C-alpha positions as CSV (number, residue, x, y, z in Angstrom):
1,M,-16.6,-94.7,78.1
2,S,-20.1,-93.5,79.1
3,L,-21.0,-90.0,80.3
4,T,-21.3,-91.2,83.8
5,D,-17.7,-92.5,83.8
6,I,-16.5,-89.1,82.4
7,W,-18.3,-87.2,85.1
8,V,-16.8,-89.4,87.8
9,E,-13.3,-88.9,86.3
10,L,-13.8,-85.1,86.3
11,R,-15.0,-85.0,89.9
12,S,-11.9,-87.0,90.9
13,L,-9.6,-84.5,89.2
14,F,-11.3,-81.2,90.0
15,G,-13.3,-82.2,93.0
16,W,-11.4,-79.9,95.3
17,Y,-12.0,-76.9,93.1
18,L,-15.6,-77.7,92.9
19,N,-15.8,-77.9,96.6
20,P,-18.4,-75.3,97.9
21,T,-15.9,-74.1,100.6
22,F,-13.2,-73.5,98.0
23,L,-15.6,-71.7,95.7
24,R,-16.7,-69.4,98.5
25,H,-13.1,-68.7,99.4
26,L,-12.3,-67.9,95.7
27,I,-15.3,-65.7,95.3
28,W,-14.4,-63.8,98.4
29,K,-10.8,-63.3,97.2
30,L,-12.0,-62.0,93.9
31,A,-14.4,-59.7,95.6
32,E,-11.6,-58.3,97.8
33,I,-9.4,-57.8,94.7
34,I,-12.2,-56.0,92.8
35,L,-12.9,-53.9,95.9
36,V,-9.2,-52.9,96.1
37,I,-9.2,-51.9,92.4
38,L,-12.4,-49.9,92.8
39,L,-11.0,-48.2,96.0
40,A,-7.8,-47.4,94.1
41,K,-9.7,-45.9,91.2
42,G,-11.9,-43.9,93.5
43,A,-8.9,-42.7,95.5
44,I,-7.2,-41.5,92.3
45,I,-10.3,-39.6,91.1
46,V,-10.8,-38.0,94.5
47,G,-7.1,-37.1,94.8
48,N,-7.1,-35.5,91.4
49,K,-10.2,-33.5,92.2
50,I,-8.7,-32.3,95.5
51,I,-5.5,-31.3,93.7
52,N,-7.5,-29.4,91.1
53,R,-9.4,-27.7,93.8
54,I,-6.3,-26.7,95.7
55,F,-4.6,-25.2,92.6
56,S,-7.8,-23.4,91.5
57,L,-7.9,-21.5,94.8
58,Q,-5.4,-18.7,94.0
59,A,-6.1,-17.0,97.3
60,G,-4.9,-20.0,99.3
61,L,-1.6,-20.2,97.5
62,I,1.6,-18.2,97.6
63,V,1.8,-16.0,94.5
64,M,3.7,-18.0,91.8
65,E,4.0,-18.1,88.1
66,K,1.5,-20.1,86.1
67,K,4.1,-22.4,84.7
68,L,5.4,-23.3,88.1
69,A,1.9,-24.0,89.4
70,S,1.0,-26.2,86.4
71,T,4.2,-28.2,86.8
72,L,3.6,-28.7,90.5
73,E,0.1,-29.9,89.8
74,V,1.2,-32.5,87.2
75,L,4.0,-33.8,89.5
76,I,1.7,-34.2,92.5
77,K,-1.0,-35.9,90.4
78,S,1.6,-38.3,89.0
79,L,2.9,-39.0,92.5
80,V,-0.5,-39.7,93.9
81,T,-1.5,-41.9,91.0
82,Y,1.6,-44.1,91.0
83,G,1.6,-44.3,94.8
84,I,-2.0,-45.5,94.9
85,Y,-1.3,-48.1,92.2
86,F,1.7,-49.3,94.1
87,L,-0.3,-49.7,97.3
88,A,-3.1,-51.5,95.4
89,A,-0.6,-54.0,93.9
90,I,0.8,-54.8,97.3
91,A,-2.7,-55.3,98.8
92,I,-3.7,-57.6,95.9
93,L,-0.6,-59.7,96.4
94,E,-1.4,-59.9,100.1
95,I,-4.9,-61.0,99.3
96,I,-3.7,-63.9,97.1
97,E,-1.1,-64.7,99.8
98,I,1.9,-63.9,97.6
99,R,4.6,-62.1,99.7
100,I,7.5,-61.0,97.5
101,I,8.8,-58.7,100.3
102,N,8.4,-58.7,104.0
103,T,7.2,-55.9,106.1
104,E,10.7,-54.6,107.0
105,D,11.8,-54.6,103.4
106,I,8.6,-52.7,102.5
107,K,9.3,-50.1,105.1
108,Q,13.0,-49.6,104.1
109,F,12.3,-49.7,100.3
110,G,9.2,-47.5,100.7
111,G,11.1,-45.0,102.7
112,A,13.9,-44.9,100.2
113,I,11.4,-44.5,97.4
114,L,9.6,-41.7,99.2
115,K,12.9,-39.9,99.8
116,A,14.0,-40.3,96.2
117,V,10.6,-39.1,95.0
118,G,10.8,-36.1,97.3
119,I,14.3,-35.3,96.1
120,L,13.2,-35.4,92.5
121,I,10.1,-33.3,93.2
122,V,12.1,-30.7,95.0
123,S,14.7,-30.6,92.2
124,R,12.0,-30.1,89.6
125,V,10.4,-27.3,91.7
126,V,13.8,-25.6,92.2
127,L,14.6,-26.0,88.5
128,R,11.2,-24.6,87.4
129,F,11.4,-21.8,89.9
130,G,14.9,-20.9,88.7
131,G,13.8,-20.9,85.1
132,V,10.9,-18.6,86.0
133,V,13.3,-16.3,87.8
134,I,15.7,-16.2,84.9
135,D,12.9,-15.4,82.4
136,H,11.7,-12.7,84.8
137,I,15.1,-11.1,85.0
138,F,15.6,-11.1,81.2
139,Q,12.1,-9.8,80.5
140,R,11.9,-7.0,83.0
141,P,11.2,-3.6,81.3
142,Q,13.6,-1.7,83.5
143,N,16.4,-3.9,82.4
144,K,16.0,-3.3,78.6
145,E,18.9,-0.9,78.7
146,F,21.1,-3.8,79.8
147,F,19.7,-6.2,77.3
148,L,19.2,-4.3,74.1
149,E,19.2,-7.3,71.8
150,E,16.3,-9.7,72.3
151,R,18.1,-12.6,70.7
152,R,21.1,-12.0,73.0
153,A,18.8,-12.0,76.1
154,Q,17.2,-15.2,74.9
155,T,20.6,-16.9,74.3
156,L,21.8,-15.9,77.8
157,A,18.6,-17.1,79.4
158,K,18.8,-20.4,77.6
159,L,22.4,-20.9,78.6
160,L,21.8,-20.1,82.3
161,K,18.8,-22.5,82.3
162,S,21.0,-25.3,80.8
163,V,23.7,-24.7,83.4
164,L,21.1,-24.6,86.2
165,S,19.4,-27.8,85.0
166,Y,22.7,-29.8,84.7
167,L,23.7,-28.6,88.2
168,I,20.4,-29.5,89.8
169,Y,20.1,-32.9,88.1
170,F,23.6,-33.8,89.1
171,V,23.1,-32.9,92.7
172,A,19.7,-34.7,92.7
173,G,21.2,-37.8,91.2
174,V,24.0,-38.0,93.8
175,M,21.4,-37.6,96.6
176,V,19.2,-40.3,95.1
177,M,22.1,-42.7,94.9
178,E,23.0,-42.0,98.5
179,T,19.4,-42.7,99.5
180,F,19.7,-46.2,98.0
181,G,23.0,-46.8,99.7
182,V,25.3,-46.2,96.8
183,R,28.8,-44.9,97.6
184,T,28.9,-41.6,95.7
185,S,32.6,-40.8,96.5
186,S,33.8,-43.3,93.8
187,V,31.2,-42.0,91.4
188,L,32.3,-38.4,91.9
189,A,36.0,-39.4,91.5
190,T,35.2,-41.2,88.3
191,A,33.2,-38.2,87.0
192,G,36.1,-35.9,87.8
193,I,38.6,-38.0,86.0
194,A,36.2,-38.2,83.0
195,G,35.8,-34.5,83.0
196,L,39.5,-33.9,83.0
197,A,39.9,-36.3,80.1
198,V,37.2,-34.6,78.1
199,G,38.6,-31.2,78.9
200,F,42.1,-32.1,77.6
201,G,40.6,-33.9,74.5
202,A,38.3,-31.0,73.6
203,Q,40.3,-27.9,74.3
204,N,39.2,-26.2,71.1
205,L,35.6,-26.9,71.8
206,V,35.9,-25.6,75.4
207,R,37.7,-22.5,74.1
208,D,35.0,-21.9,71.5
209,I,32.2,-22.2,74.0
210,I,33.8,-19.9,76.6
211,T,34.6,-17.3,73.9
212,G,31.0,-17.6,72.6
213,F,29.6,-17.0,76.1
214,F,31.7,-13.8,76.5
215,I,30.9,-12.6,73.1
216,I,27.2,-12.8,73.9
217,F,27.5,-11.6,77.5
218,E,29.7,-8.6,76.5
219,D,27.4,-7.8,73.6
220,Q,30.3,-7.5,71.1
221,F,27.9,-7.8,68.2
222,A,24.4,-9.1,67.5
223,V,22.4,-10.8,64.7
224,G,21.8,-8.5,61.8
225,E,24.8,-6.3,62.4
226,Y,27.6,-5.7,59.8
227,V,30.9,-6.7,61.3
228,S,34.5,-7.5,60.2
229,T,36.3,-10.3,62.1
230,A,38.5,-13.3,61.4
231,G,39.2,-12.0,57.9
232,V,35.5,-12.0,57.0
233,T,33.2,-8.9,56.5
234,G,29.5,-9.3,56.3
235,V,26.2,-9.5,58.2
236,V,25.9,-11.7,61.3
237,E,23.1,-14.3,60.5
238,E,23.4,-16.5,63.6
239,M,25.2,-16.6,66.9
240,G,25.8,-19.7,69.0
241,L,28.0,-20.7,71.9
242,R,30.4,-22.6,69.5
243,T,30.1,-20.9,66.1
244,T,29.1,-17.6,64.5
245,K,27.6,-17.4,61.0
246,I,28.5,-14.4,58.8
247,R,27.2,-13.8,55.3
248,E,29.2,-11.6,52.9
249,W,27.4,-9.1,50.6
250,T,28.2,-11.4,47.7
251,G,26.3,-14.3,49.3
252,Q,29.0,-16.5,50.8
253,L,28.1,-17.9,54.2
254,H,31.1,-18.2,56.6
255,I,30.9,-20.4,59.7
256,I,33.5,-19.2,62.1
257,P,34.5,-21.0,65.4
258,N,34.2,-18.5,68.2
259,G,37.7,-19.3,69.4
260,E,39.0,-17.6,66.2
261,I,37.2,-14.3,66.9
262,T,39.9,-12.2,68.6
263,R,39.2,-8.8,67.1
264,V,35.8,-7.4,65.9
265,T,35.0,-4.3,63.9
266,N,31.4,-3.4,64.3
267,Y,29.8,-1.1,61.8
268,N,26.5,-0.8,63.6
269,R,27.3,0.6,67.0
270,G,26.7,4.3,67.5
271,K,26.4,6.9,64.7
272,M,28.3,6.0,61.5
273,L,29.8,8.6,59.1
274,A,29.1,8.7,55.4
275,L,32.1,10.3,53.6
276,I,31.7,11.9,50.1
277,T,34.2,13.8,48.1
278,V,33.2,16.2,45.3
279,S,35.5,17.7,42.7
280,I,35.0,21.0,40.9
281,A,37.0,22.7,38.2
282,Y,39.6,25.4,39.0
283,E,37.6,27.9,37.0
284,E,34.5,27.6,39.3
285,D,33.7,29.8,42.4
286,I,34.6,27.7,45.4
287,D,32.4,29.6,47.8
288,Q,29.4,29.3,45.5
289,A,30.0,25.5,45.1
290,I,30.2,25.1,48.9
291,E,26.9,27.0,49.4
292,V,25.2,24.8,46.7
293,L,26.4,21.7,48.4
294,R,25.3,22.9,51.8
295,Q,21.8,23.6,50.6
296,A,21.6,20.2,49.0
297,C,22.8,18.6,52.3
298,E,20.0,20.4,54.3
299,K,17.4,19.2,51.8
300,A,18.7,15.6,51.9
301,Y,18.6,15.7,55.8
302,Q,14.9,16.4,55.6
303,E,14.1,13.8,52.9
304,V,16.5,10.9,53.5
305,P,15.5,8.8,56.7
306,G,19.0,7.3,57.1
307,I,20.7,10.7,57.9
308,A,20.9,11.4,61.6
309,E,22.2,14.9,61.5
310,V,22.5,17.7,58.9
311,P,25.6,16.8,56.7
312,I,28.6,19.0,57.1
313,V,30.5,20.5,54.1
314,Q,34.0,20.5,55.5
315,G,35.5,22.5,52.7
316,V,38.5,22.1,50.4
317,I,40.7,19.2,51.3
318,E,42.9,18.8,48.3
319,L,44.1,20.7,45.2
320,G,44.4,18.1,42.5
321,A,46.0,18.2,39.0
322,S,42.8,19.4,37.4
323,E,40.2,19.7,40.2
324,V,39.5,21.2,43.6
325,V,38.3,18.4,46.0
326,I,35.6,19.3,48.6
327,R,34.6,16.8,51.4
328,V,31.1,16.3,52.8
329,I,30.4,14.1,55.9
330,A,27.1,13.0,57.3
331,A,26.2,11.2,60.5
332,T,23.9,8.3,59.7
333,V,21.8,5.6,61.4
334,P,23.9,2.5,62.1
335,G,24.1,0.3,59.0
336,E,22.8,3.0,56.6
337,Q,26.1,4.8,55.9
338,W,26.6,3.2,52.5
339,S,23.1,3.9,51.2
340,V,23.4,7.5,52.5
341,E,26.7,7.9,50.6
342,R,25.1,6.7,47.4
343,E,22.1,9.0,47.8
344,L,24.1,12.0,48.8
345,R,26.5,11.5,45.9
346,K,23.6,11.6,43.5
347,R,22.0,14.6,45.1
348,L,25.2,16.6,45.2
349,K,25.9,15.9,41.5
350,Q,22.4,17.0,40.6
351,A,22.7,20.2,42.6
352,L,26.0,21.2,41.0
353,D,24.6,20.5,37.5
354,Q,21.6,22.7,38.3
355,A,23.9,25.5,39.5
356,G,26.0,25.2,36.3
357,I,29.1,24.3,38.3
358,E,31.4,22.0,36.2
359,I,32.8,18.8,37.6
360,P,36.1,18.1,35.8
361,Y,36.8,14.9,34.1
362,P,39.5,13.6,31.7
363,R,39.0,14.8,28.0
364,R,40.5,13.7,24.8
365,V,40.7,16.1,21.8
366,I,41.0,14.5,18.4
367,I,42.2,16.7,15.4
368,Q,41.6,15.3,12.0
369,Q,43.5,16.6,8.9
370,T,42.9,16.1,5.2
371,Q,45.4,14.6,2.8
372,D,46.2,18.0,1.2
373,E,46.7,19.5,4.6
374,N,49.1,16.7,5.5
375,K,51.2,17.3,2.3
376,A,51.3,21.0,2.8
377,G,52.5,20.5,6.3
378,E,55.2,18.1,5.2
379,S,56.5,20.5,2.5
380,K,56.5,23.4,5.0
381,A,58.5,21.3,7.4
382,A,60.9,20.4,4.7
383,R,61.5,24.0,3.8
384,E,62.1,25.0,7.4
385,G,64.5,22.1,7.7
386,S,66.5,23.2,4.6
387,L,66.9,26.7,6.0
């Protein structure tokens, strides 16, 4: 087959596509598509610049938090971008004479989409605004007296944000489904039945979470405090809505479900008392001993940072078998009562030693005898027995 025959065959197959009229039509369509794409790109750029300009003019906006403004800016930019892309895609399909939906369908579907997008935007704005309000409430300086523990305030704020987000998203989801013609009554009924089933199946979990919420809300204890609860005594390391972690002084870490916390003894609330008892011998002057202890307590108050008030020497509280017992109490900073007891006990002992006042203690007297002394004693006992 010659080249002429091949050319004739190609013209017979692709003659229509090589027709000048068709080529002009094709070039025109491609030009229209390129124009639509360029217009879409230009519209996106211009729209983003306008949005940036609007949000940069603080005087033209209502006073709002920066986080809320940035979120609104991102949401509006996304909406404009995707909206322009959607319109460009519809225009390109119209140019190449492909109609996947008619005009009425476009109107209905477009209206539903716009409503759904509006609902989502409003829900995000409300959620963000609610989060800002919650943060503002828990960070206000005048409310520090109500929220003394920073971690407690953060936990409550996080909990309220979670509840608010779930509530808003649920309502927004129901409204979006109604927008697209979905019957929400059956969905709500199903959700209610599922909620009841989960509630019955997870009673302990629900109890733990509710108890944890009230523990945090009522400020029963906080992280770092020394407490006794559920048979465990130690320092609170972590608090959650479901569990509380307490570490004993020996190092064991106990993870306690909040539902088991029914009674709490907190050793860090208010001033604590350090209790020390000192014993002196019966031969010593009681008034002198009390005066020595009082002077040592005043000096300790000035030097030991954990003591909140001058320790009080209460006086004699017991007459023992071989000692007179004197009690000393000291108000301390929360959590420092044990270290204050140790320090005061050492200082009081040193003060009594310097004053020459004896602290009684058990003594054992050992008497050693030689062998001759033993024999003499035995013979003497024998003579006395014979008499």
